[in-house]
N, C-alpha and C positions, 0 to 999 in steps of 0.2 A: 845074721841069719836068725830066723824065728825057732823058737823052741816048739815042741809038740804041745806045751801047755799054752804058749802064745796064740798059736794058730789054730787052736780049737780041737787039736787032734787029728787033723787031716792028713798030716804028714809024719814023716820020721823026724825024731830030734836030731837036728844036725849040729849042736853044740858041742864042742870038745870038752868044756869045761863046767863047772857047777855054779859059775856067776850068776847073779840075777840078771834078768833080761829086762831091756828098757822097753816099755810100749810105747807105741805110736798111737794116734787117735783112734784107728781102727781096731786096737787092740784093748780098748778100755773095758772090754767085757770080761777081762782076766784081772780081778783086784788084786791078786797076789803079785803080779807083775809090776803093777803100779806102786804098790806098798814096797817093793824091793827096790824100785828106782827112788822112792822118796827116802828110803833109808839111807842110801848112797849119798843124797843131798842133804842130810841131816846135819852137817858139820860145815861150819864156815870156812874151814881151811880147804875142803874139798870144793866147795863153790868158787873160792878163790883160785884155786889151781884150773878149773874148768875156765873160768874167766880170762885167765893168763894165756891159756891156749887160744881161746876163741880170739883174742887180741893179737895172736901172732900169725893171723891171716893165711891159715892152713900150712903153714911152716912148721918143722918139727923144732921143738926147742929141748937142748941139752937140760940135763938135770940141774946143774947149778944155775943157768940162766932161768929157768923154770921157777925154781925156788925163790930166786931174787924178784923175778916178776910178780909172784904171789905174795911177796912180803914176808917170806918165813926164814927165821934164823936158825931155828932147831932143824937140822938136816935129819936126824933120826924120826922126829915126829912128822916131818914133811915127806920122807919116804913111806912112812906107815900109811898115810892118806891117799898118796900117789898110788901105791899098790893096790887100795881098795877100789880104786877108780878103773885101774888097769882091766882090760878085757872088753868090758862093755861099753864103757865110755871114753877111755883113753888107750891109746895103741903105743906100744914101743917100737920105735922104727931105729933103723941104723944110725939116724941122726939125731935121734933124741925121743921125745914124746910129741904126740898129736890127738887130736880128737878124731874119735871113730865117727861114722855116720850117726849113729845113736848119740853120741856126745854132742854132734853138731845140732841135733834135733832138741836136745835138752837145753842147751845152750840158748837156742832160738827162744825157747818158752821163758827162760828165766830173764 
Protein backbone atom coordinates (compact mmCIF):
# COMPACT_ATOMS: atom_id res chain seq x y z
CA UNK A 1 0.00 0.00 0.00
CA UNK A 2 1.19 3.49 -0.71
CA UNK A 3 1.41 6.13 1.92
CA UNK A 4 -0.10 9.55 1.39
CA UNK A 5 3.45 10.85 1.05
CA UNK A 6 4.26 8.32 -1.70
CA UNK A 7 1.12 8.91 -3.77
CA UNK A 8 1.38 12.68 -3.69
CA UNK A 9 -1.38 13.24 -1.16
CA UNK A 10 -4.17 12.08 -3.46
CA UNK A 11 -5.55 9.52 -1.03
CA UNK A 12 -5.60 8.52 2.62
CA UNK A 13 -2.57 7.06 4.32
CA UNK A 14 -3.38 3.34 4.45
CA UNK A 15 -0.23 2.16 6.26
CA UNK A 16 -0.66 0.79 9.75
CA UNK A 17 2.90 1.49 10.91
CA UNK A 18 5.57 4.12 10.52
CA UNK A 19 8.08 1.95 8.63
CA UNK A 20 9.67 3.56 5.59
CA UNK A 21 7.94 3.06 2.25
CA UNK A 22 9.71 1.47 -0.70
CA UNK A 23 9.40 3.59 -3.79
CA UNK A 24 8.65 2.26 -7.22
CA UNK A 25 9.86 4.00 -10.38
CA UNK A 26 6.60 5.99 -10.54
CA UNK A 27 7.21 7.29 -7.02
CA UNK A 28 10.71 8.71 -7.59
CA UNK A 29 9.39 12.22 -7.15
CA UNK A 30 9.45 11.54 -3.39
CA UNK A 31 13.11 11.75 -2.36
CA UNK A 32 12.30 10.88 1.27
CA UNK A 33 10.80 7.50 0.30
CA UNK A 34 13.82 6.67 -1.86
CA UNK A 35 16.18 7.71 0.94
CA UNK A 36 14.31 5.50 3.42
CA UNK A 37 14.68 2.50 1.11
CA UNK A 38 18.40 3.09 0.64
CA UNK A 39 18.80 3.40 4.40
CA UNK A 40 17.32 -0.09 4.78
CA UNK A 41 19.81 -1.39 2.20
CA UNK A 42 22.81 0.32 3.79
CA UNK A 43 23.87 -2.79 5.69
CA UNK A 44 25.52 -5.83 4.09
CA UNK A 45 23.68 -8.26 6.37
CA UNK A 46 20.29 -6.87 5.31
CA UNK A 47 21.23 -7.26 1.66
CA UNK A 48 22.31 -10.87 2.33
CA UNK A 49 18.97 -11.54 4.03
CA UNK A 50 17.07 -10.19 1.02
CA UNK A 51 19.23 -12.25 -1.36
CA UNK A 52 18.64 -15.40 0.70
CA UNK A 53 14.89 -14.84 0.57
CA UNK A 54 15.05 -14.21 -3.18
CA UNK A 55 16.91 -17.51 -3.64
CA UNK A 56 14.09 -19.29 -1.77
CA UNK A 57 11.86 -19.01 -4.86
CA UNK A 58 8.90 -17.30 -3.15
CA UNK A 59 8.76 -19.91 -0.36
CA UNK A 60 8.75 -18.83 3.26
CA UNK A 61 11.95 -19.61 5.14
CA UNK A 62 12.12 -20.27 8.88
CA UNK A 63 14.39 -18.10 11.03
CA UNK A 64 17.21 -20.64 11.48
CA UNK A 65 17.28 -21.64 7.80
CA UNK A 66 17.25 -18.00 6.73
CA UNK A 67 20.10 -17.18 9.12
CA UNK A 68 22.09 -20.11 7.71
CA UNK A 69 21.36 -19.14 4.10
CA UNK A 70 22.48 -15.58 4.82
CA UNK A 71 25.70 -16.89 6.37
CA UNK A 72 25.19 -15.24 9.76
CA UNK A 73 26.33 -16.93 12.98
CA UNK A 74 25.20 -14.32 15.52
CA UNK A 75 21.44 -14.88 15.94
CA UNK A 76 20.94 -11.65 17.93
CA UNK A 77 22.54 -9.50 15.28
CA UNK A 78 20.65 -11.38 12.56
CA UNK A 79 17.35 -10.85 14.37
CA UNK A 80 18.01 -7.11 14.69
CA UNK A 81 18.60 -6.67 10.95
CA UNK A 82 15.72 -8.97 9.97
CA UNK A 83 13.38 -6.88 12.12
CA UNK A 84 14.56 -3.71 10.38
CA UNK A 85 13.47 -5.25 7.06
CA UNK A 86 10.15 -6.58 8.34
CA UNK A 87 7.05 -4.77 7.26
CA UNK A 88 8.11 -3.10 4.03
CA UNK A 89 10.52 -5.59 2.46
CA UNK A 90 10.03 -8.80 4.44
CA UNK A 91 6.84 -10.37 5.77
CA UNK A 92 6.50 -12.81 8.66
CA UNK A 93 4.23 -15.69 7.71
CA UNK A 94 3.04 -18.83 9.50
CA UNK A 95 5.88 -20.72 7.78
CA UNK A 96 8.65 -18.18 8.34
CA UNK A 97 9.77 -15.14 6.37
CA UNK A 98 9.21 -14.13 2.74
CA UNK A 99 9.74 -11.10 0.56
CA UNK A 100 6.90 -8.64 0.24
CA UNK A 101 5.98 -7.30 -3.19
CA UNK A 102 8.14 -4.26 -2.48
CA UNK A 103 10.96 -6.57 -1.35
CA UNK A 104 10.75 -8.45 -4.64
CA UNK A 105 10.99 -5.17 -6.56
CA UNK A 106 14.06 -4.13 -4.56
CA UNK A 107 15.75 -7.51 -5.05
CA UNK A 108 15.11 -7.27 -8.81
CA UNK A 109 17.00 -3.98 -8.82
CA UNK A 110 19.90 -5.38 -6.80
